[in-house]
matplotlib code that plots the C-alpha trace (Angstrom):
import matplotlib.pyplot as plt

x = [113.6, 116.5, 116.4, 117.4, 120.2, 119.2, 120.5, 122.9, 122.1, 124.8, 123.8, 126.9, 126.0, 122.3, 123.5, 125.8, 123.0, 120.6, 122.9, 123.6, 120.2, 119.4, 122.4, 121.2, 117.8, 119.1, 120.9, 117.8, 116.0, 118.5, 118.7, 114.9, 114.9, 117.6, 116.1, 112.6, 114.6, 116.6, 113.3, 112.0, 115.0, 114.9, 111.3, 111.0, 114.8, 116.3, 113.2, 111.2, 110.9, 110.1, 107.0, 105.9, 106.0, 104.2, 101.5, 101.5, 100.7, 97.5, 96.9, 98.0, 97.1, 98.6, 96.0, 97.1, 95.7, 95.3, 97.0, 94.8, 95.4, 97.3, 94.9, 95.5, 95.4, 95.5, 98.4, 95.7, 95.3, 91.7, 91.0, 90.8, 91.0, 89.7, 89.0, 85.1, 83.4, 81.3, 78.5, 77.9, 75.3, 77.0, 75.9, 77.5, 75.4, 75.9, 74.0, 71.1, 68.4, 66.3, 68.5, 65.6, 63.2, 65.5, 66.6, 62.6, 62.7, 65.4, 63.8, 60.8, 63.0, 65.3, 65.5, 67.5, 67.6, 67.3, 70.9, 72.2, 70.7, 72.0, 75.5, 75.1, 74.2, 76.5, 79.4, 78.1, 78.7, 82.3, 82.7, 82.8, 79.4, 81.1, 82.7, 80.9, 79.8, 78.6, 74.8, 74.5, 77.2, 77.1, 74.1, 72.7, 72.0, 68.3, 69.1, 72.0, 69.2, 66.3, 68.7, 70.1, 66.5, 65.7, 68.9, 67.0, 64.8, 68.0, 70.4, 73.6, 73.0, 75.0, 76.1, 79.8, 81.8, 84.9, 87.1, 86.6, 88.2, 86.2, 87.0, 84.7, 85.1, 84.2, 85.1, 86.8, 90.2, 89.7, 92.5, 95.0, 94.2, 93.3, 91.4, 91.6, 89.7, 89.9, 93.0, 93.0, 95.0, 97.3, 98.2, 98.5, 101.1, 103.1, 103.6, 104.3, 107.2, 108.3, 108.2, 105.9, 102.6, 103.2, 102.4, 99.1, 97.7, 94.8, 94.4, 91.7, 92.3, 95.4, 95.9, 94.8, 95.6, 97.1, 98.5, 96.9, 98.9, 102.1, 102.5, 101.2, 103.7, 103.8, 100.3, 99.5, 101.4, 102.6, 100.6, 100.4, 99.1, 97.1, 98.0, 95.0, 94.2, 92.1, 90.2, 90.5, 87.8, 89.3, 87.5, 89.1, 89.2, 91.4, 93.7, 97.2, 99.1, 98.7, 101.3, 99.7, 99.8, 101.6, 99.1, 100.1, 101.8, 99.6, 100.3, 100.1, 99.7, 100.5, 97.2, 94.8, 91.2, 89.6, 91.6, 90.8, 87.2, 87.4, 89.3, 86.5, 83.8, 85.7, 85.5, 82.0, 80.7, 83.9, 86.4, 90.0, 92.5, 94.1, 97.2, 98.3, 101.9, 104.2, 107.5, 109.5, 109.4, 107.2, 104.3, 101.1, 98.5, 95.5, 95.4, 92.2, 90.9, 87.2, 84.9, 85.9, 84.0, 83.5, 86.3, 84.0, 82.2, 85.4, 86.0, 83.5, 83.4, 81.8, 78.5, 78.3, 76.1, 78.1, 81.3, 79.7, 78.5, 82.2, 82.9, 81.5, 83.2, 84.2, 86.4, 86.5, 88.9, 91.6, 93.7, 93.9, 96.4, 99.0, 97.7, 96.1, 97.9, 97.4, 99.6, 101.1, 100.4, 101.6, 102.2, 105.8, 106.8, 108.8, 110.8, 111.3, 112.1, 114.8, 116.4, 116.3, 118.0, 120.8, 121.5, 121.6, 118.7, 117.2, 118.3, 116.0, 115.5, 115.3, 112.3, 110.4, 107.9, 104.5, 102.2, 99.9, 101.7, 105.1, 106.4, 109.6, 111.7, 110.6, 107.4, 103.6, 102.4, 101.6, 101.6, 99.1, 99.1, 96.1, 95.5, 94.9, 96.3, 99.4, 101.2, 103.3, 106.8, 107.4, 110.2, 110.4, 108.4, 105.4, 105.7, 105.1, 102.4, 100.4, 101.2, 102.6, 102.6, 104.8, 107.5, 108.0, 107.2, 110.5, 112.4, 111.7, 112.6, 116.2, 116.5, 115.9, 114.2, 117.1, 118.0, 114.5, 114.0, 117.3, 116.6, 113.2, 114.1, 115.6, 112.2, 110.7, 108.9, 108.7, 109.8, 107.8, 107.6, 108.5, 105.3, 104.4, 101.4, 101.9, 99.5, 101.5, 102.5, 105.7, 103.7, 105.7, 108.5, 109.2, 112.7, 114.3, 114.9, 111.3, 109.6, 112.0, 111.2, 107.6, 106.7, 109.8, 109.9, 112.5, 112.0, 111.0, 111.3, 107.6, 107.2, 109.5, 107.4, 104.1, 106.7, 107.4, 103.9, 103.7, 101.6, 102.3, 103.8, 104.4, 102.0, 102.2, 100.4, 99.2, 101.6, 104.5, 103.5, 103.1, 106.6, 108.0, 106.7, 107.9, 111.5, 111.2, 110.1, 113.0, 115.3, 116.2, 116.1, 114.1, 111.8, 110.5, 106.4, 105.0, 101.8, 103.1, 104.9, 108.5, 109.3, 112.8, 111.0, 110.0, 112.9, 110.7, 109.1, 112.1, 114.4, 111.7, 112.7, 116.5, 117.8, 118.0, 118.2, 120.8, 119.4, 118.9, 122.0, 122.1, 125.2, 123.2, 120.8, 119.4, 117.5, 115.2, 114.2, 113.2, 110.7, 109.5, 108.9, 107.0, 104.9, 104.0, 103.0, 100.8, 98.7, 99.1, 98.6, 98.5, 96.3, 95.4, 94.8, 90.8, 90.8, 93.0, 91.7, 91.3, 93.3, 95.0, 97.9, 100.6, 100.7, 102.0, 101.2, 100.6, 97.7, 97.3, 94.9, 95.5, 94.0, 92.5, 92.5, 94.0, 92.4, 93.0, 94.8, 92.5, 89.7, 88.6, 88.1, 84.3, 83.8, 80.1, 80.8, 83.0, 81.9, 82.7, 85.4, 87.3, 87.2, 90.2, 91.5, 92.1, 95.2, 96.4, 99.8, 100.3, 102.0, 102.2, 103.1, 105.6, 108.4, 108.2, 106.2, 104.1, 102.1, 102.0, 99.0, 98.0, 94.2, 93.6, 90.1, 88.9, 86.9, 85.5, 87.8, 90.9, 92.6, 92.1, 88.3, 87.9, 91.1, 92.5, 89.1, 89.2, 92.6, 91.6, 88.8, 91.5, 94.1, 91.5, 90.4, 94.1, 95.5, 92.0, 92.9, 96.4, 96.8, 100.0, 101.8, 101.2, 104.1, 104.3, 103.9, 106.3]
y = [-309.5, -307.3, -304.4, -300.7, -299.7, -296.4, -293.0, -291.3, -287.4, -284.8, -282.8, -280.6, -279.6, -278.9, -276.5, -274.8, -274.1, -273.2, -270.9, -269.2, -269.1, -267.3, -264.8, -264.2, -263.4, -261.5, -259.1, -258.7, -257.7, -255.3, -253.8, -253.2, -251.7, -249.7, -248.2, -247.6, -245.8, -243.6, -242.7, -242.0, -240.0, -238.1, -237.2, -236.1, -234.2, -233.8, -232.5, -231.5, -227.8, -228.6, -230.7, -228.4, -225.6, -227.6, -228.5, -224.7, -224.0, -225.9, -224.6, -220.6, -218.4, -215.0, -212.6, -209.3, -206.2, -203.3, -199.8, -196.6, -194.3, -191.1, -187.9, -185.3, -181.6, -178.2, -175.8, -174.1, -177.3, -178.0, -181.6, -182.7, -186.4, -188.4, -192.0, -192.3, -195.1, -197.1, -199.3, -202.9, -205.3, -208.6, -211.9, -215.2, -217.9, -220.7, -218.2, -218.0, -220.7, -220.1, -218.2, -217.5, -216.4, -214.2, -212.7, -212.0, -210.3, -208.0, -207.1, -205.9, -203.6, -202.0, -202.1, -205.1, -205.9, -209.4, -208.9, -208.5, -211.5, -213.5, -212.0, -213.1, -216.6, -217.0, -216.0, -218.3, -221.3, -220.6, -219.3, -221.2, -220.7, -219.2, -216.5, -213.1, -212.0, -208.7, -208.7, -205.1, -202.3, -198.7, -198.4, -194.9, -193.6, -194.2, -198.1, -198.4, -197.2, -199.7, -202.4, -201.3, -201.3, -204.6, -206.3, -208.7, -210.0, -210.6, -213.3, -213.8, -210.3, -207.2, -203.7, -203.4, -200.4, -200.3, -197.2, -195.7, -193.0, -189.9, -186.7, -183.6, -181.4, -184.0, -182.5, -179.4, -181.4, -184.5, -183.9, -182.9, -185.6, -188.6, -191.4, -194.5, -197.7, -201.5, -203.3, -205.0, -208.0, -206.2, -204.1, -206.9, -208.5, -205.7, -205.6, -208.8, -208.0, -205.1, -207.1, -205.0, -207.5, -208.6, -204.9, -205.1, -208.6, -207.0, -203.7, -203.6, -200.3, -198.5, -194.8, -194.5, -190.9, -187.8, -187.5, -190.7, -192.7, -190.8, -190.8, -194.2, -195.6, -192.8, -192.8, -196.6, -197.2, -200.7, -203.9, -204.9, -208.8, -210.6, -214.3, -216.1, -219.7, -221.6, -225.2, -227.8, -226.1, -222.8, -221.2, -218.4, -219.4, -216.3, -213.8, -214.7, -211.5, -208.3, -206.3, -202.9, -201.6, -198.3, -195.7, -193.7, -190.4, -187.5, -184.9, -181.3, -179.9, -176.2, -176.1, -173.4, -174.8, -171.3, -170.4, -173.7, -173.2, -169.8, -171.2, -173.7, -170.9, -168.9, -171.6, -172.7, -174.7, -173.5, -176.2, -175.3, -175.4, -172.8, -173.1, -170.7, -171.1, -169.4, -168.5, -168.4, -172.3, -173.8, -174.8, -175.1, -173.0, -174.0, -176.8, -177.3, -179.0, -178.6, -180.3, -182.3, -185.2, -186.7, -189.1, -190.6, -192.4, -194.5, -195.6, -198.3, -199.1, -197.0, -198.1, -198.7, -195.8, -193.5, -194.4, -194.0, -190.6, -189.6, -190.9, -187.7, -185.2, -183.1, -185.5, -185.1, -187.7, -186.0, -183.8, -180.7, -178.7, -181.3, -183.4, -180.8, -179.8, -176.3, -173.9, -171.2, -168.6, -165.0, -165.9, -167.0, -163.5, -162.4, -165.4, -164.9, -161.3, -162.1, -164.7, -162.1, -159.6, -162.3, -163.1, -159.5, -159.8, -156.9, -154.3, -152.6, -149.6, -151.4, -150.7, -152.9, -151.5, -153.5, -153.1, -155.8, -158.7, -160.7, -162.1, -164.3, -163.0, -164.2, -165.9, -164.8, -166.2, -163.6, -164.4, -161.6, -159.6, -159.8, -156.5, -155.9, -152.7, -153.3, -151.6, -149.0, -149.1, -151.4, -151.8, -154.9, -153.2, -152.4, -155.8, -157.3, -155.0, -155.0, -158.7, -157.5, -160.7, -159.2, -158.3, -162.0, -163.4, -161.5, -162.5, -165.9, -166.2, -164.2, -166.9, -170.0, -173.2, -174.5, -171.6, -171.2, -174.7, -175.0, -171.6, -172.9, -176.3, -174.5, -173.0, -176.6, -176.7, -180.3, -182.1, -182.9, -180.4, -182.8, -182.0, -184.8, -186.6, -188.9, -187.8, -185.4, -185.3, -183.4, -181.9, -180.8, -178.6, -178.8, -179.3, -180.3, -183.5, -183.9, -182.9, -185.7, -188.3, -187.4, -186.9, -187.7, -184.3, -181.7, -178.4, -175.3, -171.5, -171.1, -173.5, -171.2, -168.2, -169.9, -171.0, -167.4, -166.4, -169.8, -171.7, -174.3, -177.8, -176.2, -177.5, -176.9, -177.9, -175.1, -176.5, -176.2, -172.4, -171.5, -173.2, -171.3, -167.9, -168.9, -169.1, -165.9, -164.0, -165.8, -164.7, -168.0, -169.8, -173.0, -174.0, -177.5, -177.5, -179.5, -180.1, -181.4, -179.1, -180.0, -181.1, -181.7, -184.3, -186.4, -187.8, -189.6, -186.4, -184.0, -186.3, -185.7, -182.2, -182.1, -182.2, -178.4, -177.9, -175.6, -172.0, -169.9, -167.9, -164.5, -162.9, -159.6, -160.3, -156.7, -158.6, -160.3, -156.8, -155.7, -158.6, -158.4, -154.6, -155.0, -157.6, -154.9, -152.2, -154.9, -154.8, -150.7, -149.8, -152.9, -156.0, -156.4, -153.1, -153.4, -156.6, -155.2, -151.6, -150.6, -153.7, -152.9, -155.1, -154.1, -156.6, -157.9, -160.4, -161.4, -162.2, -165.1, -166.2, -169.9, -170.9, -174.3, -174.4, -172.8, -169.8, -169.7, -167.2, -163.9, -165.4, -163.7, -165.4, -165.7, -167.5, -167.6, -169.8, -172.2, -175.3, -174.5, -177.1, -175.2, -171.7, -170.0, -170.9, -167.9, -167.8, -165.5, -165.5, -163.2, -162.5, -160.2, -157.9, -157.0, -156.1, -159.1, -161.8, -163.9, -166.0, -166.7, -167.8, -169.5, -169.5, -171.6, -171.5, -173.7, -172.4, -169.4, -166.5, -164.3, -164.1, -160.4, -160.9, -164.4, -165.5, -162.2, -161.3, -164.9, -164.3, -161.2, -162.8, -165.3, -162.7, -160.5, -163.3, -164.2, -160.9, -160.1, -163.7, -162.7, -158.9, -157.5, -155.2, -151.6, -149.5, -147.1, -143.5, -141.2]
z = [104.7, 105.0, 107.7, 106.9, 108.9, 111.0, 109.9, 112.1, 112.6, 112.9, 115.5, 115.4, 111.9, 112.3, 115.3, 113.2, 110.4, 112.9, 114.2, 110.8, 110.1, 113.5, 112.8, 109.2, 110.7, 113.7, 111.3, 109.1, 112.0, 113.3, 109.7, 109.6, 113.1, 111.9, 108.9, 110.8, 113.8, 110.8, 109.3, 112.4, 113.3, 109.9, 110.0, 113.7, 114.0, 110.7, 108.7, 111.6, 110.4, 106.9, 108.0, 110.2, 107.9, 105.3, 108.3, 109.1, 105.4, 105.7, 108.8, 108.8, 105.7, 105.3, 103.8, 102.3, 103.4, 100.9, 101.9, 101.8, 98.8, 99.5, 99.1, 96.8, 97.6, 96.0, 96.8, 99.4, 101.0, 99.4, 99.0, 95.3, 95.4, 98.6, 99.7, 100.7, 102.2, 99.8, 101.1, 99.5, 100.6, 101.0, 102.0, 103.5, 101.6, 104.7, 107.3, 105.1, 105.9, 102.6, 100.2, 97.7, 100.2, 101.8, 98.4, 97.8, 101.3, 100.3, 96.8, 98.9, 100.7, 98.2, 94.3, 93.2, 89.5, 87.8, 86.4, 89.9, 91.2, 88.5, 89.0, 92.7, 92.1, 89.3, 91.6, 94.5, 92.3, 92.2, 95.8, 99.2, 101.2, 104.0, 102.2, 102.1, 98.5, 97.0, 96.0, 95.6, 95.6, 96.0, 98.2, 98.8, 102.2, 102.1, 101.2, 104.1, 106.7, 105.4, 105.6, 109.0, 110.4, 109.2, 109.7, 112.6, 109.4, 107.3, 108.8, 107.0, 105.2, 106.1, 104.9, 104.6, 104.1, 101.6, 100.7, 97.1, 95.1, 94.6, 93.1, 94.6, 91.9, 89.1, 85.3, 86.6, 87.1, 85.2, 82.7, 85.2, 88.1, 85.8, 87.6, 89.2, 87.9, 88.0, 87.4, 84.0, 82.7, 80.8, 84.0, 86.1, 83.7, 83.5, 87.3, 87.4, 84.7, 86.8, 90.1, 91.6, 91.4, 95.2, 96.2, 94.5, 95.9, 97.7, 95.2, 92.8, 91.5, 89.8, 88.5, 84.8, 83.8, 84.9, 88.2, 89.6, 86.8, 87.2, 90.9, 91.2, 93.3, 95.7, 96.0, 96.3, 99.5, 100.7, 101.1, 104.7, 105.8, 108.2, 109.5, 110.2, 111.4, 109.1, 109.4, 106.9, 105.0, 104.5, 107.1, 109.1, 113.3, 114.3, 113.4, 114.8, 114.0, 111.8, 109.7, 109.1, 105.4, 104.9, 103.3, 100.1, 100.4, 100.0, 97.2, 97.3, 93.8, 92.4, 91.2, 92.5, 92.4, 92.5, 89.4, 87.7, 88.2, 86.6, 83.8, 83.4, 83.5, 81.3, 78.2, 79.2, 76.0, 73.7, 72.8, 73.7, 76.7, 79.0, 80.8, 83.6, 84.9, 87.4, 85.5, 88.7, 89.5, 86.6, 88.9, 87.0, 88.5, 86.3, 83.5, 81.9, 78.4, 77.3, 76.8, 80.1, 81.6, 85.1, 86.3, 88.7, 86.2, 85.6, 89.3, 89.7, 85.9, 83.4, 81.5, 77.9, 77.4, 79.4, 77.5, 74.0, 75.0, 75.5, 72.1, 70.3, 67.7, 70.5, 71.8, 75.7, 76.4, 74.8, 77.2, 74.8, 76.8, 76.4, 73.5, 71.3, 68.2, 66.9, 65.0, 67.3, 64.9, 65.6, 69.6, 68.3, 66.5, 69.6, 69.4, 65.8, 66.2, 68.9, 66.5, 63.7, 65.9, 66.7, 63.1, 62.3, 59.6, 61.5, 64.0, 66.4, 64.2, 60.8, 59.0, 56.4, 54.0, 54.1, 51.2, 52.6, 51.1, 50.6, 47.4, 46.9, 44.1, 40.7, 42.3, 41.4, 44.7, 47.1, 51.0, 52.4, 55.5, 57.7, 56.8, 53.1, 52.7, 54.9, 57.9, 55.7, 57.3, 60.1, 62.7, 65.0, 67.9, 65.5, 63.9, 67.3, 68.2, 65.4, 64.2, 60.9, 58.8, 56.0, 58.5, 59.5, 56.0, 54.8, 58.3, 57.8, 54.3, 54.9, 58.1, 56.6, 58.1, 59.6, 61.7, 63.0, 63.7, 65.6, 67.7, 68.4, 69.5, 72.5, 73.5, 73.8, 70.6, 68.7, 72.2, 75.5, 78.3, 80.8, 83.0, 85.3, 83.5, 80.7, 78.3, 76.4, 72.8, 71.1, 68.3, 65.3, 64.9, 60.8, 59.5, 56.2, 57.6, 59.1, 55.7, 53.8, 56.4, 56.5, 53.1, 51.1, 49.8, 49.4, 51.6, 49.6, 50.3, 50.2, 53.3, 55.2, 54.7, 56.5, 59.4, 59.9, 61.1, 63.2, 60.5, 57.8, 59.2, 62.5, 65.4, 69.4, 72.2, 74.7, 77.3, 75.1, 74.0, 77.9, 78.4, 75.6, 76.9, 80.5, 78.9, 77.2, 80.2, 82.0, 79.6, 78.5, 81.8, 81.9, 84.5, 84.1, 84.2, 87.0, 88.7, 92.0, 94.3, 95.1, 98.2, 99.7, 102.4, 99.6, 97.5, 95.1, 93.9, 94.0, 92.1, 89.0, 88.8, 89.4, 86.1, 84.6, 80.7, 79.3, 79.2, 75.8, 75.4, 73.3, 72.0, 72.9, 75.9, 75.1, 72.4, 75.0, 76.3, 72.7, 72.4, 76.1, 75.6, 72.2, 73.9, 76.9, 73.8, 72.2, 75.6, 75.6, 71.9, 69.7, 69.0, 72.7, 73.9, 73.8, 75.9, 78.8, 79.3, 82.9, 84.1, 87.6, 87.1, 84.2, 81.6, 78.1, 75.8, 72.1, 70.3, 67.6, 65.0, 63.3, 60.2, 60.1, 56.5, 53.4, 51.9, 47.9, 46.7, 45.8, 48.0, 51.1, 54.5, 55.2, 58.5, 57.9, 54.5, 56.1, 58.4, 62.2, 62.2, 59.3, 61.2, 62.6, 66.0, 68.4, 70.7, 73.2, 75.5, 78.1, 81.5, 84.3, 86.1, 83.4, 85.7, 88.1, 86.1, 88.6, 85.9, 82.3, 80.3, 77.2, 75.8, 72.7, 71.5, 68.5, 65.6, 67.3, 65.8, 66.4, 69.3, 69.7, 69.8, 71.7, 73.6, 74.8, 77.0, 78.1, 79.3, 80.8, 83.0, 84.6, 85.2, 87.1, 89.2, 89.8, 90.8, 93.1, 94.9, 95.2, 95.2, 94.2, 97.0, 96.5, 96.7, 99.8, 98.8, 100.5]

ax = plt.figure().add_subplot(projection="3d")
ax.plot(x, y, z, "-o")
ax.set_aspect("equal")
plt.show()
């Protein structure tokens, strides 16, 4: 048997192999430890602020705090729009042992409808149990008292107060002030597009109409914030810091609430509008559209029943003062007289024979004067004093529509007045180009005849008519109409009225005096004499009667045979005192007859009140 030879081990080679493997293992361990330390360094040092912030986001929340909305006052400091506390019954479900029993107890104390209970339960399913939820809003004083007395029986229930907009004068100021109401999706989207959504994080309401909408940024204020610590369930543990919101700025209007109430009283149940303006600075003293409505209905969300009641043929939602379109009728005759004098069509002494109608040469149609037998020989003064249609038919025919349109544009017709509310229309100042674009028809001489007495295609708003009269009494100078008093301390408001329009310039400034003197005579011996007899102030004005429908040739206007909506509109414009005007007034009354019988007496009542509240200084007798 042959024996195997023993294997001789190479200890040197094995030692080298072990050393290499040990080195590789050591390097591997060092690398792993290095990576570990690198990550620890990165987490603890390099990215410390990032992870601390992320941790704070889970622990600290910033809750926006809504600012108080600015208040609105009239020119005498009377509060017109305020923020009143509204009391709500709120519940924290987590603090209520048996919610059904508690709700039954509450219903025994105050009236809560099944729908309110259902809405509360529906909201509870989507909210955390520790968050307060409204069970019933707008509690009255009796309900607040009952719940306060029985607070010990209702753990988890509390009466909480929130500030809400309130308009103490109701429907008296609706079309001027407007109102606030709940933000809707479209408004939120627009705020986001404008980059203003952040300032509305805690706000639920926004201005919808009038002053409330036009001055939304001024009235709203700046949102504040409250930094609070919360637990992992989102419950607030404590308040860390507070940045107070900046309340909105208060506004002082040019309106006089006493005058506004008189205007409302004068119109009563009549559809129409009255605008009273200070021609010295353009401040609106009264602006009322009738019928009106209570803006408080919209603040907390109007019911379907109440809203349907507003959708009636009288259209209370329309601001007739700035959106109503009416033929200006004879109220524009002083302006047309100035144009005719400027163009040399007539002079101060020119007399036109008025047989009671006007005819275009070689045309059978007769444009009749309001007085069937005419006014005989008529000069520019008598034409305005007696509102002679024939005089202005002939004048308009000689002037032509282009000159009339160009001149009347300078008085603000056919364009927005610039008053500081958004609800305004430019109405229609007709021209050759306008008719071609609107009807694709040529302009005919007969169209011009009707325009000569403020009829035909011509329409204007009461605001435009008042503004045009202001320009007339200021002899061409524009004073932009505005509702908010201009304050140099408030640059946001002041900058809205810094741009002035070019004045209306005449070749002969004396022509202003002719028109104004004729309007003065209108009150003394003309169509407005009966309405202003015995007035203690020196007044001037012009009556107007606007046809709503055309009367066929040869037929006589008979209001009794017409539907009410087809009867004439009455218009009156005036200013006082004559030598130093403090106010101009426009009264438009729908479907109630002529300006002499209806509109002028209304203007008299308004002006009587104004000059009793702001009496003229009497001259001291030597």
